[in-house]
Wavefront OBJ file of the C-alpha trace (Angstrom):
o trace
v 22.513 14.258 -2.775
v 21.916 16.820 -5.734
v 22.513 15.473 -9.207
v 25.041 18.113 -9.948
v 27.298 16.374 -7.449
v 27.284 13.164 -9.403
v 29.750 14.568 -12.078
v 32.744 13.121 -10.020
v 32.252 13.522 -6.524
v 29.651 11.332 -5.250
v 30.807 8.253 -3.504
v 28.147 5.462 -2.939
v 28.672 2.147 -1.295
v 26.230 -0.744 -1.747
v 26.237 -3.788 0.728
v 24.896 -6.784 -0.901
v 25.888 -8.377 -4.261
v 22.659 -10.235 -5.135
v 20.425 -9.201 -7.938
v 19.136 -6.174 -6.137
v 22.505 -4.687 -4.831
v 24.103 -5.484 -8.228
v 21.510 -3.803 -10.219
v 21.572 -0.892 -8.050
v 25.432 -0.484 -8.469
v 25.078 -0.863 -12.138
v 22.452 1.786 -12.751
v 24.517 4.047 -10.235
v 27.494 3.518 -12.547
v 25.624 4.098 -15.684
v 24.412 7.434 -14.169
v 28.001 8.572 -13.682
v 28.527 8.412 -9.970
v 32.095 9.465 -8.862
v 32.756 6.127 -7.264
v 30.983 2.939 -6.315
v 32.039 0.256 -3.881
v 30.192 -3.035 -3.777
v 30.599 -5.148 -0.743
v 29.616 -8.746 -0.094
v 30.584 -11.231 2.425
v 30.926 -13.907 -0.244
v 30.804 -13.454 -3.984
v 28.150 -11.874 -6.407
v 24.903 -14.284 -6.286
v 26.387 -16.524 -3.784
v 23.419 -16.480 -1.300
v 19.718 -16.284 -2.081
v 19.907 -14.764 -5.494
v 21.867 -17.744 -6.774
v 19.213 -20.032 -5.406
v 16.598 -18.346 -7.184
v 14.271 -20.171 -9.587
v 14.879 -17.551 -12.220
v 11.633 -16.988 -13.875
v 10.270 -13.395 -14.841
v 6.933 -12.456 -15.664
v 3.994 -9.881 -15.331
v 3.167 -11.086 -11.710
v 0.861 -8.055 -10.980
v -1.653 -9.273 -13.513
v -3.860 -11.557 -11.043
v -0.943 -13.410 -9.383
v 0.499 -10.563 -7.239
v -2.111 -7.992 -7.523
v -1.204 -6.048 -4.344
v 1.992 -4.799 -6.273
v -0.502 -3.004 -8.748
v 0.634 -0.968 -11.626
v 3.948 0.106 -9.763
v 4.931 -3.471 -9.572
v 3.998 -4.111 -13.370
v 6.163 -1.326 -14.248
v 9.261 -3.043 -12.422
v 8.204 -6.467 -13.972
v 8.350 -5.044 -17.594
v 11.561 -3.462 -16.743
v 12.991 -6.610 -15.725
v 11.892 -8.483 -18.695
v 13.528 -5.846 -20.816
v 16.634 -5.674 -18.781
v 17.441 -9.375 -18.952
v 16.952 -9.400 -22.710
v 19.367 -6.544 -23.011
v 21.864 -8.397 -20.581
v 21.414 -11.596 -22.813
v 22.108 -9.425 -25.876
v 25.403 -8.115 -24.259
v 26.738 -11.293 -23.022
v 24.455 -14.318 -24.142
v 25.400 -16.302 -21.077
v 22.711 -15.807 -18.543
v 20.551 -18.996 -19.442
v 18.035 -16.782 -21.063
v 15.014 -18.517 -22.366
v 11.834 -16.725 -23.923
v 9.765 -19.280 -22.337
v 6.344 -17.872 -21.264
v 4.739 -18.525 -17.941
v 2.122 -21.085 -17.266
v -0.598 -20.771 -14.365
v -1.540 -24.447 -14.161
v -4.732 -25.691 -12.746
v -5.537 -29.372 -11.752
v -9.372 -29.005 -11.294
v -12.116 -26.455 -12.446
v -12.216 -25.075 -8.910
v -8.511 -24.479 -8.887
v -8.712 -22.586 -12.275
v -11.441 -20.363 -11.101
v -9.686 -19.429 -7.918
v -6.024 -19.105 -9.152
v -5.896 -18.990 -13.000
v -9.001 -17.099 -13.612
v -7.724 -13.876 -12.035
v -4.717 -14.023 -14.156
v -6.701 -14.358 -17.235
v -9.037 -11.529 -16.424
v -6.613 -9.303 -14.906
v -6.767 -5.700 -16.671
v -2.807 -5.649 -16.314
v -2.304 -8.968 -18.177
v -0.798 -8.679 -21.756
v -3.342 -9.060 -24.472
v -1.637 -12.157 -25.725
v -2.512 -13.900 -22.411
v -4.560 -16.869 -23.179
v -6.367 -19.860 -21.732
v -5.414 -23.374 -22.439
v -7.358 -26.426 -22.313
v -5.751 -29.584 -20.737
v -4.879 -31.061 -24.250
v -3.285 -27.508 -25.145
v -1.314 -27.812 -21.856
v -0.041 -31.067 -22.805
v 0.951 -29.851 -26.457
v 2.758 -26.631 -24.856
v 4.656 -28.561 -22.260
v 5.790 -31.239 -24.595
v 5.936 -34.158 -22.237
v 6.461 -32.309 -18.792
v 2.786 -32.351 -17.847
v 0.531 -35.282 -18.269
v -2.820 -33.558 -19.868
v -4.935 -36.300 -18.276
v -3.978 -35.206 -14.960
v -4.880 -31.307 -15.184
v -7.798 -29.072 -16.116
v -6.080 -26.410 -17.972
v -4.054 -23.245 -17.525
v -3.432 -19.689 -18.403
v -0.338 -18.883 -20.613
v 1.534 -15.522 -20.707
v 3.862 -15.856 -23.620
v 5.905 -12.902 -22.569
v 7.462 -14.666 -19.622
v 11.052 -15.599 -19.487
v 13.687 -17.570 -17.374
v 17.274 -16.948 -16.631
v 19.690 -18.874 -14.639
v 20.350 -16.447 -11.706
v 23.840 -17.138 -10.752
v 24.981 -16.714 -14.276
v 23.015 -13.394 -14.708
v 24.620 -12.086 -11.472
v 28.083 -12.835 -12.519
v 27.563 -11.099 -15.803
v 26.153 -8.027 -13.790
v 29.295 -8.142 -11.592
v 31.665 -8.167 -14.772
v 29.779 -5.060 -16.079
v 30.186 -3.213 -12.747
v 33.718 -4.011 -12.912
v 34.025 -2.763 -16.387
v 32.447 0.519 -15.476
v 34.850 1.072 -12.740
v 33.128 -0.309 -9.680
v 35.089 -1.443 -6.764
v 34.083 -5.038 -5.788
v 34.981 -5.957 -2.357
v 34.059 -9.668 -2.176
v 34.908 -11.887 0.789
v 34.314 -8.626 2.932
v 32.143 -8.880 6.013
v 30.843 -5.222 7.362
v 31.422 -5.111 11.056
v 30.262 -1.448 11.848
v 28.300 1.421 10.258
v 28.724 4.854 11.582
v 26.415 7.669 10.007
v 27.852 10.902 10.408
v 27.163 14.605 9.414
v 28.692 14.338 5.992
v 28.098 10.703 5.115
v 28.781 7.063 6.319
v 31.891 5.405 7.676
v 31.831 1.807 6.857
v 34.146 -0.647 8.731
v 34.911 -4.118 7.416
v 37.255 -6.829 8.233
v 39.457 -5.527 5.697
v 39.709 -1.961 6.518
v 37.403 1.096 6.689
v 36.215 3.592 4.019
v 33.747 6.626 3.802
v 30.787 7.140 1.525
v 28.484 9.905 0.929
v 25.397 7.484 0.359
v 25.021 3.973 1.751
v 22.459 1.426 0.127
v 21.889 -1.661 2.128
v 20.533 -4.603 -0.110
v 21.761 -7.554 1.942
v 18.453 -9.609 1.870
v 18.204 -11.967 4.901
v 21.124 -10.061 6.356
v 19.513 -6.609 6.252
v 18.458 -6.535 9.827
v 22.027 -7.654 11.047
v 23.359 -4.654 9.306
v 20.648 -2.426 10.387
v 21.099 -3.304 13.912
v 24.331 -1.439 13.613
v 22.320 1.832 13.631
v 19.552 0.819 15.922
v 16.970 -0.069 13.107
v 15.066 -3.223 12.258
v 12.634 -3.855 9.187
v 9.690 -6.384 9.568
v 11.228 -9.140 7.513
v 10.166 -12.717 7.851
v 13.077 -14.995 6.606
v 11.836 -18.008 4.744
v 14.168 -20.978 3.977
v 13.357 -22.110 0.553
v 14.643 -25.276 -1.135
v 15.135 -25.997 -4.678
v 15.936 -29.254 -6.627
v 17.512 -29.851 -9.938
v 17.062 -33.505 -11.337
v 19.445 -35.258 -13.898
v 18.975 -34.825 -17.482
v 15.473 -35.885 -18.456
v 15.878 -35.018 -22.164
v 13.233 -32.116 -21.695
v 13.248 -29.852 -24.851
v 13.544 -26.166 -24.322
v 12.352 -23.513 -24.211
v 9.271 -24.675 -22.101
v 6.869 -22.402 -20.150
v 7.665 -22.023 -16.414
v 4.894 -23.502 -14.299
v 3.179 -22.121 -11.229
v 0.527 -24.439 -9.796
v -1.015 -23.030 -6.648
v -3.210 -25.934 -5.883
v 0.238 -27.856 -5.327
v 1.869 -24.536 -4.016
v 4.695 -25.528 -6.576
v 6.831 -24.114 -9.242
v 8.694 -25.962 -11.817
v 10.647 -25.435 -15.106
v 12.890 -27.200 -17.524
v 16.615 -26.804 -16.781
v 19.515 -27.812 -19.236
v 17.318 -30.737 -20.122
v 16.293 -31.728 -16.562
v 13.682 -30.178 -14.414
v 14.136 -27.777 -11.408
v 11.376 -27.233 -8.863
v 10.416 -26.163 -5.403
v 7.255 -26.289 -3.335
v 5.950 -25.075 0.123
v 7.085 -28.548 1.280
v 10.629 -27.367 1.045
v 9.876 -24.035 2.939
v 10.150 -23.064 6.720
v 10.454 -19.707 8.563
v 14.032 -19.594 9.415
v 13.561 -18.507 12.982
v 11.951 -21.875 13.761
v 15.102 -23.696 12.475
v 17.782 -21.675 14.084
v 19.140 -22.646 17.303
v 19.014 -19.925 20.294
v 21.655 -17.394 19.802
v 22.632 -18.787 16.223
v 23.401 -16.126 13.497
v 22.557 -16.820 9.812
v 25.835 -17.230 8.138
v 26.111 -15.739 4.813
v 25.576 -18.023 1.726
v 23.030 -20.856 1.405
v 22.312 -22.799 4.597
v 21.721 -26.447 4.232
v 18.873 -28.301 6.179
v 18.641 -31.863 4.533
v 15.404 -32.459 6.223
v 13.886 -29.958 3.989
v 15.137 -31.901 0.865
v 13.673 -35.221 2.324
v 10.232 -33.383 2.641
v 10.497 -32.264 -0.999
v 11.339 -35.735 -2.278
v 8.456 -37.231 -0.238
v 6.047 -34.721 -1.827
v 7.571 -35.598 -5.244
v 6.805 -39.236 -4.606
v 3.497 -38.862 -3.193
v 1.932 -35.809 -5.433
v 4.032 -34.847 -8.323
v 5.250 -37.864 -10.379
v 1.714 -38.569 -11.808
v 1.193 -35.047 -13.028
v 5.077 -34.493 -14.140
v 6.129 -37.782 -15.738
v 9.749 -36.464 -16.086
v 9.953 -36.640 -12.273
v 9.552 -40.460 -12.159
v 12.860 -42.245 -11.314
v 14.526 -38.988 -11.543
v 17.723 -38.378 -9.409
v 18.914 -35.256 -7.711
v 22.013 -33.744 -9.407
v 21.981 -30.608 -6.954
v 19.877 -28.892 -4.542
v 20.140 -25.396 -2.850
v 18.699 -23.186 -0.321
v 18.053 -19.543 -0.334
v 16.418 -17.024 2.117
v 13.805 -14.810 0.575
v 12.283 -12.542 2.981
v 8.573 -11.686 3.262
v 6.855 -8.462 4.598
v 3.577 -8.331 6.332
v 1.915 -6.593 3.454
v 3.641 -8.724 0.662
v 5.239 -5.228 -0.824
v 8.961 -4.345 -0.885
v 10.716 -2.012 1.490
v 12.616 0.506 -0.516
v 13.875 4.021 0.214
v 15.683 6.181 2.875
v 15.476 5.145 6.294
v 13.591 8.010 8.407
v 16.024 9.796 10.486
v 19.014 8.652 8.351
v 19.265 10.632 5.150
v 22.492 9.158 3.842
v 21.261 5.543 4.220
v 18.891 3.770 1.970
v 17.575 0.182 2.195
v 16.067 -2.376 -0.372
v 14.394 -5.535 1.121
v 11.370 -7.620 1.386
v 11.342 -9.378 -2.090
v 8.553 -11.702 -1.152
v 10.363 -14.274 -3.281
v 10.045 -12.139 -6.497
v 13.687 -10.445 -6.377
v 14.686 -11.779 -9.575
v 11.943 -10.289 -11.413
v 11.869 -6.987 -9.710
v 15.567 -6.577 -8.987
v 16.614 -4.846 -12.228
v 13.843 -2.303 -11.572
v 14.259 -1.878 -7.854
v 18.049 -1.307 -8.866
v 17.070 1.569 -11.162
v 14.675 3.001 -8.610
v 17.443 3.029 -5.812
v 19.508 4.826 -8.361
v 16.793 7.539 -9.015
v 16.571 7.963 -5.127
v 20.165 8.298 -4.433
v 20.708 10.844 -7.294
v 17.413 12.738 -6.282
v 15.893 12.116 -9.555
v 12.299 11.746 -10.356
v 11.826 7.970 -9.790
v 10.860 6.059 -12.782
v 8.122 4.285 -10.783
v 6.052 5.848 -7.845
v 7.775 4.342 -4.652
v 5.473 5.534 -1.992
v 3.784 2.289 -1.225
v 7.275 0.844 -0.512
v 8.639 3.339 1.809
v 10.343 2.117 5.013
v 8.431 4.647 7.071
v 4.952 2.562 6.420
v 5.894 0.254 9.315
v 5.804 1.577 12.784
v 9.080 0.615 14.935
v 7.317 -1.792 17.166
v 4.515 -2.811 15.175
v 6.187 -6.222 14.382
v 8.518 -6.870 17.024
v 9.422 -10.580 16.162
v 9.535 -12.667 13.027
v 6.750 -14.907 14.468
v 4.347 -11.798 14.525
v 5.019 -10.996 11.024
v 4.225 -14.641 10.054
v 0.946 -14.479 12.064
v 0.152 -11.212 10.039
v 0.628 -12.855 6.863
v -2.874 -14.377 5.989
v -2.253 -14.623 2.326
v 0.739 -14.940 -0.001
v 1.326 -15.990 -3.739
v 3.428 -18.860 -2.748
v 3.038 -19.463 1.100
v 0.637 -18.574 3.798
v 1.124 -18.900 7.693
v -1.055 -22.040 7.372
v 0.957 -23.528 4.759
v 4.292 -22.623 6.439
v 3.082 -24.607 9.583
v 2.031 -27.404 7.568
v 5.485 -27.616 5.869
v 7.293 -26.964 9.347
v 5.222 -30.005 10.821
v 6.625 -32.466 8.292
v 10.297 -32.045 9.616
l 1 2 3 4 5 6 7 8 9 10 11 12 13 14 15 16 17 18 19 20 21 22 23 24 25 26 27 28 29 30 31 32 33 34 35 36 37 38 39 40 41 42 43 44 45 46 47 48 49 50 51 52 53 54 55 56 57 58 59 60 61 62 63 64 65 66 67 68 69 70 71 72 73 74 75 76 77 78 79 80 81 82 83 84 85 86 87 88 89 90 91 92 93 94 95 96 97 98 99 100 101 102 103 104 105 106 107 108 109 110 111 112 113 114 115 116 117 118 119 120 121 122 123 124 125 126 127 128 129 130 131 132 133 134 135 136 137 138 139 140 141 142 143 144 145 146 147 148 149 150 151 152 153 154 155 156 157 158 159 160 161 162 163 164 165 166 167 168 169 170 171 172 173 174 175 176 177 178 179 180 181 182 183 184 185 186 187 188 189 190 191 192 193 194 195 196 197 198 199 200 201 202 203 204 205 206 207 208 209 210 211 212 213 214 215 216 217 218 219 220 221 222 223 224 225 226 227 228 229 230 231 232 233 234 235 236 237 238 239 240 241 242 243 244 245 246 247 248 249 250 251 252 253 254 255 256 257 258 259 260 261 262 263 264 265 266 267 268 269 270 271 272 273 274 275 276 277 278 279 280 281 282 283 284 285 286 287 288 289 290 291 292 293 294 295 296 297 298 299 300 301 302 303 304 305 306 307 308 309 310 311 312 313 314 315 316 317 318 319 320 321 322 323 324 325 326 327 328 329 330 331 332 333 334 335 336 337 338 339 340 341 342 343 344 345 346 347 348 349 350 351 352 353 354 355 356 357 358 359 360 361 362 363 364 365 366 367 368 369 370 371 372 373 374 375 376 377 378 379 380 381 382 383 384 385 386 387 388 389 390 391 392 393 394 395 396 397 398 399 400 401 402 403 404 405 406 407 408 409 410 411 412 413 414 415 416 417 418 419 420 421 422 423 424 425
């Protein structure tokens, strides 16, 4: 749509009120679209976003190098965006914590932390820590006798994803957006002049439709005969009781353990590949993934076994801790570990965003701005070409299993690791 039409006539609908959909809606409203409708089967942040770990950092610097400088621009935008949101509201659990790549061994340091330290995209303040320095920085969360060292990026932050999404939803309402929560889309009909969207609460027209529904993207795209190569991964997160942990503390990534961990209101929240599994292997034949956070208790049992067997020695606060809450989300991986953002080929009125590769919280604000630029036909603030949906042929990955087999490497999981986790059920 030409930008001149934005002055009051452009009607945009966004399906999906997670972090990407809410960010897209907010940026579009800030740009002055005529009307904005945000649709979600539940409530904002009630599905995968609300189950997110909530840490944001410069992942392109040695951790997700495949995202390159374009990804780094999104990451910096996310850091700045959440600081702004914190300044507006102050109720998003914002902590200027820093992010730590933790290494248990020298071999692990060279393999996983060294690329972060030496990355040309790393902030200049990024520094190496000895085991003793890790102990000092983490203030009791890590036993320095059990680790080799790490690399600290002091610019990383953490947020509470559910709180942040609710604040975004309030901003959308204040700017005049129409939130249709508890509303399920049942049909999408692209027409010559726009899109007709049918829901279980009625029908309405839009000039442009943005689909940002995460694990439910393909269910919606099937209504127009499309499918994206998205591997849905069930991911489990634990929150412990209050362990009197100080804050802020750096968030931790330990690739030798395939684990992330951080302080959370005095307790510890964490997850690892032992709590992951491709969703298609868990679903019964013909079973559809219901919106929200599915609960598979066997994944929680797997995490707790991993805690007792591998983690309590390294992270003393986990000893004798109890589970206050646990949740599950369904991030989606793509074969090349890059996002999918842009217009669908042959469907000029429909744009899609997906394939967060478990980094949607970091990149969601920037992806939302990018979607707004694309809808309004502005020069995108970051080059989106590597993320275009058209890069995948229509029949190249016919099943989720074929995507899993194509994923030889990932920053959190690999096909081998997923199979290891699945075998523990």
